[in-house]
C-alpha positions as CSV (number, residue, x, y, z in Angstrom):
1,M,-0.1,0.0,-0.1
2,E,1.2,3.4,-0.8
3,I,-0.1,6.8,0.5
4,G,0.8,10.4,-0.8
5,S,-0.5,13.9,-2.0
6,T,0.2,15.7,-4.8
7,E,-0.6,19.2,-5.7
8,L,-2.4,20.0,-8.9
9,A,-2.3,23.1,-10.7
10,A,-4.6,24.8,-13.4
11,G,-2.9,27.7,-15.3
12,G,-4.4,30.5,-17.3
13,S,-5.2,32.8,-14.0
14,A,-3.2,35.7,-12.8
15,D,-4.2,34.9,-9.1
16,P,-1.4,32.4,-8.3
17,S,-4.0,30.0,-5.9
18,A,-6.6,29.8,-8.6
19,G,-7.6,26.5,-9.9
20,R,-4.9,24.9,-7.7
21,S,-5.8,21.7,-5.5
22,V,-4.3,19.2,-3.7
23,E,-5.2,15.3,-4.0
24,F,-4.4,12.8,-1.0
25,W,-4.4,9.5,-2.0
26,V,-4.0,5.8,-1.3
27,A,-2.9,3.0,-3.7
28,D,-3.0,-0.6,-3.3
29,A,-1.8,-3.9,-5.2
30,G,-5.0,-5.4,-5.0
31,S,-7.4,-7.3,-7.6
32,G,-9.0,-3.8,-8.5
33,I,-12.2,-2.5,-9.0
34,P,-14.3,-4.4,-11.6
35,A,-15.2,-2.7,-14.7
36,G,-18.9,-1.0,-14.2
37,A,-18.8,-1.1,-10.3
38,E,-16.8,2.2,-10.1
39,G,-19.7,4.4,-9.5
40,R,-21.6,1.7,-7.2
41,I,-18.6,1.6,-4.5
42,F,-19.2,5.4,-3.7
43,E,-22.9,4.5,-2.8
44,R,-24.1,3.8,0.8
45,F,-24.0,0.0,1.3
46,G,-22.4,-0.3,-2.2
47,R,-20.5,-3.4,-2.5
48,V,-18.7,-5.2,-5.4
49,D,-19.1,-8.9,-5.6
50,A,-19.3,-10.0,-2.3
51,G,-17.8,-13.5,-3.3
52,R,-14.6,-11.9,-3.5
53,G,-13.7,-12.5,0.3
54,I,-13.6,-8.8,1.0
55,R,-15.3,-7.6,4.2
56,G,-16.8,-4.3,5.1
57,S,-20.2,-2.6,5.5
58,G,-20.0,-0.7,2.1
59,L,-20.0,2.9,3.9
60,G,-16.3,3.6,3.9
61,L,-16.2,5.2,0.2
62,P,-19.4,7.0,0.7
63,I,-18.2,8.7,3.7
64,V,-14.7,9.6,2.3
65,K,-16.9,11.3,-0.7
66,A,-19.1,13.3,1.7
67,I,-15.8,14.6,3.4
68,A,-14.5,15.6,-0.1
69,A,-17.9,17.2,-0.9
70,A,-17.8,19.1,2.6
71,H,-14.3,20.6,1.7
72,G,-15.5,21.5,-2.1
73,G,-13.8,18.6,-3.6
74,T,-14.3,15.4,-5.3
75,V,-13.1,11.9,-5.0
76,S,-11.0,10.1,-7.6
77,L,-10.5,6.5,-8.6
78,A,-8.2,4.7,-11.0
79,S,-8.4,0.7,-11.1
80,S,-6.9,-1.9,-13.0
81,P,-6.2,-5.6,-12.5
82,A,-3.0,-4.8,-11.0
83,G,-4.6,-2.5,-8.2
84,S,-6.4,0.7,-7.3
85,R,-5.4,4.4,-6.4
86,F,-8.2,6.3,-4.7
87,G,-8.0,10.0,-3.9
88,I,-9.8,13.2,-2.7
89,I,-9.1,16.4,-4.4
90,I,-9.6,19.6,-2.4
91,P,-9.5,23.0,-4.2
92,M,-7.0,25.0,-2.2
93,T,-9.1,28.1,-2.3
94,A,-12.4,26.4,-1.2
95,T,-14.5,27.5,1.6
96,P,-16.0,24.6,3.4
97,A,-19.6,23.9,3.5
98,G,-20.9,25.5,6.7
99,F,-17.4,27.3,7.4
100,A,-18.1,30.4,9.2
101,P,-14.5,32.2,9.8
102,T,-14.5,33.8,13.4
103,A,-12.7,36.7,14.4
104,N,-8.9,36.4,16.1
105,A,-8.7,36.3,19.6
106,E,-6.7,39.4,19.5
107,E,-9.1,41.5,17.3
108,S,-11.9,40.6,19.4
109,S,-10.7,41.9,22.8
């Protein structure tokens, strides 16, 4: 298993932070996700063939997707029979849903 992060940049803007994002990812050398099941694994209780011997409730990846969305981001998946790479892509300038900046303690006193 491999874990890492990658900064992604989008050009064409005078603002150096515009379009930039960061991807946090994990990769494995398992059997991969079967073709056609990629979307299903991000649904609540969505499982691929239970006969593969992989245990779980089917809630982990939907929770990951919800966390990414709460931060204005998305999930990514690249899979082949040699393994899968799952990522969370978060915009570096996004304001998370429900986030309200508060005054600094020095400013409020």
